[in-house]
N, C-alpha and C positions, 0 to 999 in steps of 0.2 A: 216702297216707292208709291207715291200717290197716283191715282188714276189719271188726274190731269197731266202730271209729269210724263207718265207713260204715253198718253195720247200725243203730247207735243213731241216726244221723241219719235213716235211713228210718223207724224206729219213731217218732221224735219228730215227723216230718212227717205221721204217720198212714198212711203208705204200706202198712205191714204190715197194718193194720186194713182198709184198702180191699181188699187182696189176699184176706184171710180172708173178708171179706164177699162178694166176688165168687164165691169157691168155695162159700160157704154157699148162695148163690142158685143155683148150678149144680153140685151135688155129683156128678152123674153124669159130669161132664167132668174131674174131678180126675185120675183115673188115666190116661185117654187123653191128656190134655194133657202130663203128665209123661213118658209113654212117647214121645210125639211129640218132645218136647224132647230127651230122651236120644238117640233115633234120629237126630235132626237133627245134633246135635253129633258123634256117632260118624261119620256119613257125611261131614260137612264136614271133620272131622279127617282122614279117609281120603283125600279128594280134595285138600285144601288145607293140611293141617297147621295151624299156628297162624295162618296168614295170614287166615283168615276172621274173626278178631277185630279186624281193621283196617277202615277205611272204603273197601274196594276191591271189586272184582267178586266175590271169594270171599265177602265179607260179604253181598253182594246175593243170591248163591246160597243162603246159609244162611237169610236172612230169608224168601225165597220158599218154600224147602223147608219151613221151620218152619210157616208158615201153611198150606201145602197139607196137611202131615201132621196138624196139629191138627184141621183141618176134616175130614179123612178119618177119623181115629180117633174123633173125637167123633161123627161121622155114623154110624159103625158101632155105637157104644154106644147112642146116642140114637135111632137110626133116623129122624132128622129132619135132612135136609141143610141147610135154611134156618137152623135154630137152631144147628147146628154151625158154619156160616160166621159167624154173628153172634157166637158165643162166641169163635171164633178172632180176630175183629176186636177184641172187648172185651179179651181177655187180652193181645194183642200191643200194642194201643194203651196199655193200662195200663203195660206194660213200658216202652214208649217215653216215656211221661209222666214216669216216675220214674228214667229213666236219665240220667246226667250227660253229655248230649250238647249240642253246639252246635245252634242252630236248623236249619242245613243238614243236619247228621248225622241229626237227628230226622226231618226231612221225607224224607230219603233212605230211612231205615229204614221209615217208614210207607208210602212209595211201593212199596218192594220187598215189604213184607208184603201190600199190596193185589194186587200182581202174582201172588203165590203163591195168594191166594184166588181170583183170576180164573182161574188155571190149574186150580184144583180144580173150579170151576163148569163149565168147558169140558170137562175130562177127568177127571171124578170116578172113573171105573172104571179109569183107566190103571194098569197094573202098575208097581210101584216102579222096576224097571230101565228101563222106557221113560220114566217121569217124569224120572228122573235124566239120561237121555240128552238129553231136551228141555231140561231145566233147564241142563245144561252148555252146550248150544248157545246158549241165551238169555244165559248168563253170558259166553260168548265174544263175543257181539254186544252186550253191555251198553254203555251210553253214559256218558261222563264228564260230570258237572255241576259248575258253578262257583257257581251261585246257585239259590235256591229256585225262582225264576221259570223256570229251565231245565226243571223237571219237566213243565211244560205241553207241551213238545215230545215227550215220551217216554211217552205213556199206556200203551203195551203193552210197554215195554222195561224191563229191569232197569237200574239206575243206580248209579254209584259216584262217589267223590270222589278217592280216591288211586289212582294207577297201580300195577299189578303186571304182571309178565310171566307170563301164564297158561301159555304154552308151556314155561316153565322149570320148571314144577311137575311 
């Protein structure tokens, strides 16, 4: 499906308007959210190349990092950690709601997003290099899931659906 067709489908569903409304309600979060997104993709590309666009452990890394960085950057701009975490949840939940994923893929992404926000709550002041080190360790220890019900077993772990050899990267 072409990008133009996908865009028009999103507009027709009202997704673009809900996105605009979200930012009208939270204007101070627009710039930090985009900066966090850009930084997340650059870091994920550096460590995993294109692999982080699949449903694997590299994708789990990206989702957790994205949520951590959104919360961190919004927290600095807003000087309100609780609101920053809530915004990170809203924007990434919105993203998952309108992404063309299967139910298992959606729940996996939501779970990994939550892990990133939990890491932020625990380690808000952690420098980026140490965060990346911890996140890479969590990625190497991530758990494969087969069903949505499997998520209940892994409350503090990153999860993935498709196998990749992280050592080969």
